C-alpha positions, 0 to 999 in steps of 0.5 A: 088351334082348337076351334079354329077351322083348318083350310083345306088345301085344293089338292087334297081329298076331302073328308067326306069323300075318303069316309065314303071310300072307307065305307065302301071298302067295308061294306065289300069287305075288302081285305086292303084298300088304298085311298088316295089321289092317282100320283101318290097312289101309283108312287105308293103301289110302285114303291111297295110292289116294286121297291128296287124302282123307288131306289134308282 
């Protein structure tokens, strides 16, 4: 609801870190950056570049 703080889960990245990583990527003119915590990052990478593995 509006005006109420939302609880932050411990397994999520905080917004300040995400904003910092995005700013670093923009300043360094990175064409593509993936900002995620390690387990989900590897799974997204595998699904993107090796789609047949994710269908097994």
